[in-house]
MOPAC internal coordinates of N, CA, C and O (Angstrom, degrees):
PM7 1SCF
backbone

  N    0.0000 0     0.00 0     0.00 0    0    0    0
  C    1.4657 1     0.00 0     0.00 0    1    0    0
  C    1.5095 1   108.06 1     0.00 0    2    1    0
  O    1.2310 1   120.41 1   -48.33 1    3    2    1
  N    1.2926 1   116.82 1   131.67 1    3    2    1
  C    1.3923 1   121.42 1   178.91 1    5    3    2
  C    1.5016 1   111.35 1   -90.61 1    6    5    3
  O    1.2310 1   120.93 1   -43.73 1    7    6    5
  N    1.3443 1   115.82 1   136.27 1    7    6    5
  C    1.4980 1   118.96 1   177.46 1    9    7    6
  C    1.5183 1   110.05 1   -77.51 1   10    9    7
  O    1.2310 1   121.74 1   -36.20 1   11   10    9
  N    1.3486 1   114.28 1   143.80 1   11   10    9
  C    1.4780 1   119.30 1   179.47 1   13   11   10
  C    1.5294 1   109.78 1  -110.68 1   14   13   11
  O    1.2310 1   120.57 1   -29.82 1   15   14   13
  N    1.3078 1   116.52 1   150.18 1   15   14   13
  C    1.4356 1   123.74 1  -176.39 1   17   15   14
  C    1.5309 1   110.65 1  -111.60 1   18   17   15
  O    1.2310 1   119.65 1   -78.93 1   19   18   17
  N    1.3204 1   118.28 1   101.07 1   19   18   17
  C    1.4569 1   119.74 1   176.73 1   21   19   18
  C    1.5230 1   110.76 1   -61.57 1   22   21   19
  O    1.2310 1   119.93 1   -36.53 1   23   22   21
  N    1.3037 1   117.75 1   143.47 1   23   22   21
  C    1.4659 1   120.53 1  -175.13 1   25   23   22
  C    1.5395 1   108.67 1   -95.12 1   26   25   23
  O    1.2310 1   121.52 1    -9.73 1   27   26   25
  N    1.3009 1   114.70 1   170.27 1   27   26   25
  C    1.5028 1   124.05 1  -177.38 1   29   27   26
  C    1.5141 1   111.04 1   -50.20 1   30   29   27
  O    1.2310 1   120.83 1   -49.73 1   31   30   29
  N    1.3050 1   116.01 1   130.27 1   31   30   29
  C    1.4607 1   120.80 1   176.40 1   33   31   30
  C    1.5305 1   111.61 1   -63.91 1   34   33   31
  O    1.2310 1   119.89 1   150.34 1   35   34   33
  N    1.2950 1   117.81 1   -29.66 1   35   34   33
  C    1.4505 1   120.37 1   178.84 1   37   35   34
  C    1.5399 1   111.98 1   -70.95 1   38   37   35
  O    1.2310 1   120.89 1   134.26 1   39   38   37
  N    1.3127 1   115.90 1   -45.74 1   39   38   37
  C    1.4257 1   120.98 1  -177.20 1   41   39   38
  C    1.5356 1   115.22 1   -83.41 1   42   41   39
  O    1.2310 1   120.50 1   143.62 1   43   42   41
  N    1.3473 1   116.66 1   -36.38 1   43   42   41
  C    1.4455 1   123.79 1  -177.06 1   45   43   42
  C    1.5360 1   110.91 1  -135.04 1   46   45   43
  O    1.2310 1   120.66 1  -108.45 1   47   46   45
  N    1.3283 1   116.35 1    71.55 1   47   46   45
  C    1.4784 1   118.76 1  -175.78 1   49   47   46
  C    1.5649 1   109.29 1   -70.87 1   50   49   47
  O    1.2310 1   122.08 1   -22.24 1   51   50   49
  N    1.3424 1   113.62 1   157.76 1   51   50   49
  C    1.4654 1   118.04 1   170.06 1   53   51   50
  C    1.5168 1   108.73 1   -68.80 1   54   53   51
  O    1.2310 1   120.90 1   -30.55 1   55   54   53
  N    1.3320 1   115.89 1   149.45 1   55   54   53
  C    1.4641 1   122.07 1  -177.61 1   57   55   54
  C    1.5150 1   109.32 1  -137.33 1   58   57   55
  O    1.2310 1   121.72 1   -22.11 1   59   58   57
  N    1.3671 1   114.31 1   157.89 1   59   58   57
  C    1.4374 1   121.71 1   175.04 1   61   59   58
  C    1.5136 1   111.45 1  -128.67 1   62   61   59
  O    1.2310 1   121.16 1   -17.72 1   63   62   61
  N    1.2973 1   115.38 1   162.28 1   63   62   61
  C    1.4875 1   122.91 1   174.17 1   65   63   62
  C    1.4849 1   109.10 1  -151.01 1   66   65   63
  O    1.2310 1   119.99 1   -43.53 1   67   66   65
  N    1.2989 1   117.63 1   136.47 1   67   66   65
  C    1.4567 1   123.39 1   174.08 1   69   67   66
  C    1.5175 1   109.32 1   -87.01 1   70   69   67
  O    1.2310 1   120.62 1   -38.98 1   71   70   69
  N    1.3248 1   116.42 1   141.02 1   71   70   69
  C    1.4594 1   120.75 1   177.97 1   73   71   70
  C    1.5478 1   110.41 1  -133.06 1   74   73   71
  O    1.2310 1   121.95 1   -23.46 1   75   74   73
  N    1.3248 1   113.88 1   156.54 1   75   74   73
  C    1.4671 1   122.77 1   175.30 1   77   75   74
  C    1.4956 1   106.37 1  -138.43 1   78   77   75
  O    1.2310 1   118.63 1    39.73 1   79   78   77
  N    1.3318 1   120.21 1  -140.27 1   79   78   77
  C    1.4208 1   124.09 1   171.36 1   81   79   78
  C    1.5182 1   111.25 1   -74.11 1   82   81   79
  O    1.2310 1   121.45 1   175.25 1   83   82   81
  N    1.3294 1   114.83 1    -4.75 1   83   82   81
  C    1.4886 1   122.86 1   172.65 1   85   83   82
  C    1.5295 1   107.21 1  -112.96 1   86   85   83
  O    1.2310 1   120.90 1   -42.49 1   87   86   85
  N    1.3370 1   115.88 1   137.51 1   87   86   85
  C    1.4490 1   120.41 1  -178.05 1   89   87   86
  C    1.5447 1   111.21 1   -59.25 1   90   89   87
  O    1.2310 1   121.16 1   -39.76 1   91   90   89
  N    1.3038 1   115.38 1   140.24 1   91   90   89
  C    1.4857 1   121.93 1   169.57 1   93   91   90
  C    1.5150 1   107.91 1  -109.73 1   94   93   91
  O    1.2310 1   120.41 1   -39.31 1   95   94   93
  N    1.3000 1   116.83 1   140.69 1   95   94   93
  C    1.4642 1   122.67 1  -175.54 1   97   95   94
  C    1.5379 1   111.45 1  -121.10 1   98   97   95
  O    1.2310 1   119.84 1   -38.76 1   99   98   97
  N    1.2988 1   117.90 1   141.24 1   99   98   97
  C    1.4398 1   121.82 1   171.19 1  101   99   98
  C    1.5049 1   108.55 1   -72.97 1  102  101   99
  O    1.2310 1   119.49 1   -13.37 1  103  102  101
  N    1.3069 1   118.59 1   166.63 1  103  102  101
  C    1.4720 1   121.93 1   166.88 1  105  103  102
  C    1.4855 1   108.02 1   -69.58 1  106  105  103
  O    1.2310 1   120.13 1   -21.16 1  107  106  105
  N    1.3369 1   117.35 1   158.84 1  107  106  105
  C    1.4534 1   123.09 1  -177.28 1  109  107  106
  C    1.5105 1   111.09 1   -71.18 1  110  109  107
  O    1.2310 1   120.66 1   -29.83 1  111  110  109
  N    1.3901 1   116.34 1   150.17 1  111  110  109
  C    1.4244 1   124.33 1   166.47 1  113  111  110
  C    1.5020 1   107.28 1  -111.61 1  114  113  111
  O    1.2310 1   119.89 1   -27.02 1  115  114  113
  N    1.3123 1   117.81 1   152.98 1  115  114  113
  C    1.4795 1   121.81 1   172.47 1  117  115  114
  C    1.5109 1   109.67 1   -72.51 1  118  117  115
  O    1.2310 1   120.68 1   -25.82 1  119  118  117
  N    1.3270 1   116.30 1   154.18 1  119  118  117
  C    1.4817 1   118.52 1   179.26 1  121  119  118
  C    1.5413 1   110.12 1   -62.44 1  122  121  119
  O    1.2310 1   120.27 1   -19.77 1  123  122  121
  N    1.3023 1   117.10 1   160.23 1  123  122  121
  C    1.4493 1   122.14 1   177.66 1  125  123  122
  C    1.5372 1   113.67 1   145.52 1  126  125  123
  O    1.2310 1   119.97 1   128.64 1  127  126  125
  N    1.3525 1   117.66 1   -51.36 1  127  126  125
  C    1.4638 1   119.00 1  -178.75 1  129  127  126
  C    1.5468 1   112.04 1   -65.75 1  130  129  127
  O    1.2310 1   122.54 1   -28.04 1  131  130  129
  N    1.3473 1   112.74 1   151.96 1  131  130  129
  C    1.5110 1   119.16 1   175.19 1  133  131  130
  C    1.4938 1   112.37 1   -82.62 1  134  133  131
  O    1.2310 1   120.08 1   157.23 1  135  134  133
  N    1.3432 1   117.45 1   -22.77 1  135  134  133
  C    1.4995 1   121.32 1  -177.66 1  137  135  134
  C    1.4872 1   112.00 1  -162.36 1  138  137  135
  O    1.2310 1   122.10 1     6.64 1  139  138  137
  N    1.3218 1   113.59 1  -173.36 1  139  138  137
  C    1.4647 1   122.31 1   179.26 1  141  139  138
  C    1.5513 1   108.69 1  -150.75 1  142  141  139
  O    1.2310 1   120.51 1   -45.49 1  143  142  141
  N    1.3187 1   116.62 1   134.51 1  143  142  141
  C    1.4440 1   121.79 1   173.44 1  145  143  142
  C    1.4900 1   108.26 1   -88.08 1  146  145  143
  O    1.2310 1   120.24 1   -50.63 1  147  146  145
  N    1.3299 1   117.14 1   129.37 1  147  146  145
  C    1.4701 1   121.98 1  -178.32 1  149  147  146
  C    1.5293 1   111.01 1  -126.26 1  150  149  147
  O    1.2310 1   120.41 1   -43.87 1  151  150  149
  N    1.3389 1   116.81 1   136.13 1  151  150  149
  C    1.4588 1   120.67 1   172.94 1  153  151  150
  C    1.5458 1   105.00 1  -145.09 1  154  153  151
  O    1.2310 1   121.74 1   -16.08 1  155  154  153
  N    1.3241 1   114.27 1   163.92 1  155  154  153
  C    1.4609 1   119.45 1  -174.59 1  157  155  154
  C    1.5169 1   111.84 1  -146.72 1  158  157  155
  O    1.2310 1   120.92 1   -15.18 1  159  158  157
  N    1.3647 1   115.84 1   164.82 1  159  158  157
  C    1.4541 1   120.03 1  -178.85 1  161  159  158
  C    1.5279 1   114.63 1   -86.29 1  162  161  159
  O    1.2310 1   121.09 1   163.72 1  163  162  161
  N    1.3193 1   115.52 1   -16.28 1  163  162  161
  C    1.4493 1   121.90 1   176.75 1  165  163  162
  C    1.5640 1   106.16 1  -140.61 1  166  165  163
  O    1.2310 1   120.60 1   -18.08 1  167  166  165
  N    1.3648 1   116.45 1   161.92 1  167  166  165
  C    1.4639 1   117.21 1   175.94 1  169  167  166
  C    1.5605 1   108.10 1   -60.79 1  170  169  167
  O    1.2310 1   121.50 1   -40.07 1  171  170  169
  N    1.3573 1   114.74 1   139.93 1  171  170  169
  C    1.4699 1   118.86 1  -179.13 1  173  171  170
  C    1.4799 1   109.98 1  -151.97 1  174  173  171
  O    1.2310 1   121.74 1    -9.65 1  175  174  173
  N    1.3437 1   114.28 1   170.35 1  175  174  173
  C    1.4317 1   121.85 1   173.17 1  177  175  174
  C    1.5437 1   108.54 1  -103.88 1  178  177  175
  O    1.2310 1   119.07 1   -44.14 1  179  178  177
  N    1.3096 1   119.39 1   135.86 1  179  178  177
  C    1.4639 1   120.75 1  -178.35 1  181  179  178
  C    1.5188 1   111.30 1  -125.03 1  182  181  179
  O    1.2310 1   122.34 1   -27.28 1  183  182  181
  N    1.3290 1   113.12 1   152.72 1  183  182  181
  C    1.4611 1   123.97 1   175.50 1  185  183  182
  C    1.5286 1   107.05 1  -134.55 1  186  185  183
  O    1.2310 1   120.26 1   -40.53 1  187  186  185
  N    1.3369 1   117.10 1   139.47 1  187  186  185
  C    1.4603 1   121.72 1  -179.20 1  189  187  186
  C    1.4953 1   109.88 1  -129.30 1  190  189  187
  O    1.2310 1   120.40 1   -46.17 1  191  190  189
  N    1.3316 1   116.84 1   133.83 1  191  190  189
  C    1.4639 1   120.30 1   174.93 1  193  191  190
  C    1.5301 1   111.83 1   144.80 1  194  193  191
  O    1.2310 1   121.08 1     3.39 1  195  194  193
  N    1.3477 1   115.53 1  -176.61 1  195  194  193
  C    1.4851 1   118.22 1   179.31 1  197  195  194
  C    1.5353 1   110.08 1   -64.23 1  198  197  195
  O    1.2310 1   121.17 1   -49.02 1  199  198  197
  N    1.3303 1   115.37 1   130.98 1  199  198  197
  C    1.4453 1   123.60 1  -179.31 1  201  199  198
  C    1.5104 1   114.04 1    52.62 1  202  201  199
  O    1.2310 1   119.57 1  -147.69 1  203  202  201
  N    1.3276 1   118.42 1    32.31 1  203  202  201
  C    1.4574 1   123.47 1  -178.45 1  205  203  202
  C    1.5367 1   111.02 1   -62.16 1  206  205  203
  O    1.2310 1   121.59 1   -40.67 1  207  206  205
  N    1.3281 1   114.57 1   139.33 1  207  206  205
  C    1.4803 1   122.96 1   174.13 1  209  207  206
  C    1.5382 1   107.59 1  -138.05 1  210  209  207
  O    1.2310 1   120.62 1   -65.11 1  211  210  209
  N    1.3369 1   116.42 1   114.89 1  211  210  209
  C    1.4591 1   119.48 1  -179.05 1  213  211  210
  C    1.5121 1   112.10 1   -71.04 1  214  213  211
  O    1.2310 1   122.39 1   -32.59 1  215  214  213
  N    1.3469 1   113.03 1   147.41 1  215  214  213
  C    1.4797 1   122.11 1   172.37 1  217  215  214
  C    1.5280 1   107.75 1  -134.00 1  218  217  215
  O    1.2310 1   120.41 1    -2.22 1  219  218  217
  N    1.3344 1   116.83 1   177.78 1  219  218  217
  C    1.4217 1   119.04 1   176.25 1  221  219  218
  C    1.5326 1   112.01 1   -71.35 1  222  221  219
  O    1.2310 1   119.96 1   175.50 1  223  222  221
  N    1.3465 1   117.69 1    -4.50 1  223  222  221
  C    1.4705 1   121.02 1   175.53 1  225  223  222
  C    1.5590 1   110.97 1   -95.46 1  226  225  223
  O    1.2310 1   120.01 1   178.07 1  227  226  225
  N    1.3442 1   117.58 1    -1.93 1  227  226  225
  C    1.4394 1   122.74 1  -179.82 1  229  227  226
  C    1.5545 1   109.11 1   -77.87 1  230  229  227
  O    1.2310 1   120.11 1    -2.20 1  231  230  229
  N    1.3220 1   117.39 1   177.80 1  231  230  229
  C    1.4576 1   122.35 1  -174.28 1  233  231  230
  C    1.5368 1   110.87 1   -73.38 1  234  233  231
  O    1.2310 1   119.07 1   -54.06 1  235  234  233
  N    1.3215 1   119.38 1   125.94 1  235  234  233
  C    1.4608 1   121.64 1   178.61 1  237  235  234
  C    1.4980 1   111.51 1   -82.18 1  238  237  235
  O    1.2310 1   120.24 1   -38.86 1  239  238  237
  N    1.3035 1   117.15 1   141.14 1  239  238  237
  C    1.5075 1   122.46 1   172.78 1  241  239  238
  C    1.5361 1   109.88 1  -129.75 1  242  241  239
  O    1.2310 1   121.35 1   -30.79 1  243  242  241
  N    1.3467 1   115.03 1   149.21 1  243  242  241
  C    1.4772 1   117.50 1   178.57 1  245  243  242
  C    1.5490 1   108.52 1   -81.92 1  246  245  243
  O    1.2310 1   120.96 1   -15.67 1  247  246  245
  N    1.3272 1   115.77 1   164.33 1  247  246  245
  C    1.4687 1   121.74 1   176.94 1  249  247  246
  C    1.5452 1   110.59 1   -69.41 1  250  249  247
  O    1.2310 1   121.72 1   -32.25 1  251  250  249
  N    1.3204 1   114.32 1   147.75 1  251  250  249
  C    1.5161 1   125.26 1   171.63 1  253  251  250
  C    1.5379 1   110.74 1    53.87 1  254  253  251
  O    1.2310 1   119.39 1  -140.96 1  255  254  253
  N    1.3323 1   118.77 1    39.04 1  255  254  253
  C    1.4496 1   124.03 1   178.34 1  257  255  254
  C    1.5413 1   107.87 1  -130.76 1  258  257  255
  O    1.2310 1   119.63 1   -82.50 1  259  258  257
  N    1.3475 1   118.31 1    97.50 1  259  258  257
  C    1.4346 1   117.91 1   178.75 1  261  259  258
  C    1.5328 1   111.65 1   -61.58 1  262  261  259
  O    1.2310 1   119.95 1   -49.42 1  263  262  261
  N    1.3213 1   117.71 1   130.58 1  263  262  261
  C    1.4279 1   123.86 1  -178.57 1  265  263  262
  C    1.5207 1   109.45 1  -130.43 1  266  265  263
  O    1.2310 1   119.21 1   -53.28 1  267  266  265
  N    1.3693 1   119.12 1   126.72 1  267  266  265
  C    1.4576 1   120.57 1   177.02 1  269  267  266
  C    1.5115 1   108.74 1   -82.21 1  270  269  267
  O    1.2310 1   120.97 1   -44.39 1  271  270  269
  N    1.3527 1   115.76 1   135.61 1  271  270  269
  C    1.4646 1   123.15 1   175.39 1  273  271  270
  C    1.5192 1   108.14 1  -117.53 1  274  273  271
  O    1.2310 1   121.40 1   -42.12 1  275  274  273
  N    1.3296 1   114.93 1   137.88 1  275  274  273
  C    1.4612 1   123.16 1   173.92 1  277  275  274
  C    1.5390 1   109.24 1   -73.41 1  278  277  275
  O    1.2310 1   120.40 1   -38.31 1  279  278  277
  N    1.3333 1   116.84 1   141.69 1  279  278  277
  C    1.4734 1   120.62 1   175.99 1  281  279  278
  C    1.5238 1   108.46 1  -104.64 1  282  281  279
  O    1.2310 1   120.22 1   -55.45 1  283  282  281
  N    1.3330 1   117.18 1   124.55 1  283  282  281
  C    1.4726 1   119.44 1   175.55 1  285  283  282
  C    1.5304 1   110.27 1   -58.97 1  286  285  283
  O    1.2310 1   119.75 1   -47.12 1  287  286  285
  N    1.2728 1   118.09 1   132.88 1  287  286  285
  C    1.4556 1   124.93 1  -179.20 1  289  287  286
  C    1.5404 1   111.67 1   -96.98 1  290  289  287
  O    1.2310 1   120.50 1   -18.04 1  291  290  289
  N    1.2807 1   116.66 1   161.96 1  291  290  289
  C    1.4187 1   120.58 1   167.29 1  293  291  290
  C    1.5188 1   118.18 1   106.09 1  294  293  291
  O    1.2310 1   120.32 1   160.40 1  295  294  293
  N    1.3505 1   116.99 1   -19.60 1  295  294  293
  C    1.4690 1   115.36 1  -178.83 1  297  295  294
  C    1.5070 1   113.31 1   -80.06 1  298  297  295
  O    1.2310 1   120.24 1   152.49 1  299  298  297
  N    1.3540 1   117.14 1   -27.51 1  299  298  297
  C    1.4454 1   121.94 1  -177.68 1  301  299  298
  C    1.4975 1   114.08 1    73.95 1  302  301  299
  O    1.2310 1   120.80 1  -173.50 1  303  302  301
  N    1.3572 1   116.08 1     6.50 1  303  302  301
  C    1.4564 1   119.64 1  -177.99 1  305  303  302
  C    1.5368 1   109.43 1   -91.50 1  306  305  303
  O    1.2310 1   119.78 1   -28.28 1  307  306  305
  N    1.3559 1   118.03 1   151.72 1  307  306  305
  C    1.4141 1   119.68 1   169.78 1  309  307  306
  C    1.5308 1   110.63 1   -57.29 1  310  309  307
  O    1.2310 1   120.13 1   -24.83 1  311  310  309
  N    1.3029 1   117.37 1   155.17 1  311  310  309
  C    1.4713 1   120.66 1  -178.28 1  313  311  310
  C    1.5231 1   110.82 1  -135.99 1  314  313  311
  O    1.2310 1   121.56 1   -14.90 1  315  314  313
  N    1.3654 1   114.63 1   165.10 1  315  314  313
  C    1.4695 1   119.64 1  -178.56 1  317  315  314
  C    1.5218 1   110.92 1  -148.26 1  318  317  315
  O    1.2310 1   120.89 1    -3.87 1  319  318  317
  N    1.2750 1   115.89 1   176.13 1  319  318  317
  C    1.4690 1   122.32 1   171.66 1  321  319  318
  C    1.4932 1   109.10 1  -115.74 1  322  321  319
  O    1.2310 1   119.84 1   -43.23 1  323  322  321
  N    1.3098 1   117.90 1   136.77 1  323  322  321
  C    1.4419 1   122.81 1   178.40 1  325  323  322
  C    1.5326 1   107.86 1  -125.72 1  326  325  323
  O    1.2310 1   120.28 1   -35.68 1  327  326  325
  N    1.3553 1   117.06 1   144.32 1  327  326  325
  C    1.4428 1   122.13 1   178.51 1  329  327  326
  C    1.5138 1   111.75 1  -139.82 1  330  329  327
  O    1.2310 1   120.38 1   -29.91 1  331  330  329
  N    1.3381 1   116.88 1   150.09 1  331  330  329
  C    1.4263 1   123.94 1   175.76 1  333  331  330
  C    1.5432 1   109.44 1  -138.52 1  334  333  331
  O    1.2310 1   119.69 1   -32.55 1  335  334  333
  N    1.2959 1   118.19 1   147.45 1  335  334  333
  C    1.4502 1   121.46 1  -173.09 1  337  335  334
  C    1.5504 1   111.69 1   -67.96 1  338  337  335
  O    1.2310 1   121.41 1   -28.30 1  339  338  337
  N    1.3484 1   114.90 1   151.70 1  339  338  337
  C    1.4664 1   121.76 1   165.58 1  341  339  338
  C    1.5082 1   106.86 1   -83.70 1  342  341  339
  O    1.2310 1   119.40 1   125.32 1  343  342  341
  N    1.3399 1   118.76 1   -54.68 1  343  342  341
  C    1.4550 1   121.55 1   178.94 1  345  343  342
  C    1.5260 1   114.52 1  -134.05 1  346  345  343
  O    1.2310 1   120.77 1   148.95 1  347  346  345
  N    1.3530 1   116.13 1   -31.05 1  347  346  345
  C    1.4484 1   122.04 1  -177.69 1  349  347  346
  C    1.4940 1   112.11 1  -126.66 1  350  349  347
  O    1.2310 1   119.91 1   -31.47 1  351  350  349
  N    1.3348 1   117.77 1   148.53 1  351  350  349
  C    1.4540 1   123.20 1   176.45 1  353  351  350
  C    1.5342 1   109.76 1   -64.40 1  354  353  351
  O    1.2310 1   121.50 1   -23.31 1  355  354  353
  N    1.3366 1   114.74 1   156.69 1  355  354  353
  C    1.4673 1   118.71 1   178.02 1  357  355  354
  C    1.5000 1   111.36 1  -168.18 1  358  357  355
  O    1.2310 1   122.23 1    18.24 1  359  358  357
  N    1.3378 1   113.33 1  -161.76 1  359  358  357
  C    1.4783 1   122.43 1  -179.01 1  361  359  358
  C    1.5082 1   107.76 1  -131.74 1  362  361  359
  O    1.2310 1   121.28 1   -43.98 1  363  362  361
  N    1.3662 1   115.16 1   136.02 1  363  362  361
  C    1.4447 1   119.93 1   175.98 1  365  363  362
  C    1.5433 1   106.45 1  -105.51 1  366  365  363
  O    1.2310 1   120.88 1   -37.55 1  367  366  365
  N    1.3563 1   115.92 1   142.45 1  367  366  365
  C    1.4195 1   123.73 1  -179.16 1  369  367  366
  C    1.5483 1   108.49 1  -119.48 1  370  369  367
  O    1.2310 1   119.54 1   -41.80 1  371  370  369
  N    1.3050 1   118.49 1   138.20 1  371  370  369
  C    1.4801 1   121.12 1  -172.47 1  373  371  370
  C    1.5431 1   110.10 1  -143.16 1  374  373  371
  O    1.2310 1   121.98 1   -41.74 1  375  374  373
  N    1.3554 1   113.81 1   138.26 1  375  374  373
  C    1.4655 1   120.05 1   176.81 1  377  375  374
  C    1.5633 1   108.66 1  -137.65 1  378  377  375
  O    1.2310 1   119.16 1   -62.40 1  379  378  377
  N    1.3531 1   119.21 1   117.60 1  379  378  377
  C    1.4865 1   122.18 1   177.89 1  381  379  378
  C    1.5609 1   108.52 1   -60.99 1  382  381  379
  O    1.2310 1   121.10 1   -33.29 1  383  382  381
  N    1.3191 1   115.51 1   146.71 1  383  382  381
  C    1.4645 1   123.25 1  -179.61 1  385  383  382
  C    1.5125 1   110.63 1  -145.85 1  386  385  383
  O    1.2310 1   121.89 1   -16.16 1  387  386  385
  N    1.3424 1   113.99 1   163.84 1  387  386  385
  C    1.4374 1   122.18 1   166.80 1  389  387  386
  C    1.5020 1   108.60 1  -123.17 1  390  389  387
  O    1.2310 1   120.27 1   -19.77 1  391  390  389
  N    1.3234 1   117.09 1   160.23 1  391  390  389
  C    1.4347 1   119.93 1   176.03 1  393  391  390
  C    1.5302 1   110.06 1   -75.43 1  394  393  391
  O    1.2310 1   119.44 1   -45.41 1  395  394  393
  N    1.3245 1   118.68 1   134.59 1  395  394  393
  C    1.4450 1   126.03 1   178.52 1  397  395  394
  C    1.4734 1   112.16 1    53.32 1  398  397  395
  O    1.2310 1   120.10 1   180.00 1  399  398  397

């Protein structure tokens, strides 16, 4: 298991977004982190990246299971997390991280 390094609360705070059958999006973060840990209150589909918008073709995640996602580097654009429900509305929680 690889240890993860949470980033500064001031520069990269944790964020939440509510979702339903319509995607919910976090506010943007500036580029810099290598990844983001995501968990949710209900099963959902998530999308990560600049101007991300989740659809039912996005990556599914189970409820209450923190999962680290890699962030594509190189665009220099602000990025966000987007989620949409599998069956029930919920909230997605996100915290930017680096490896080690």
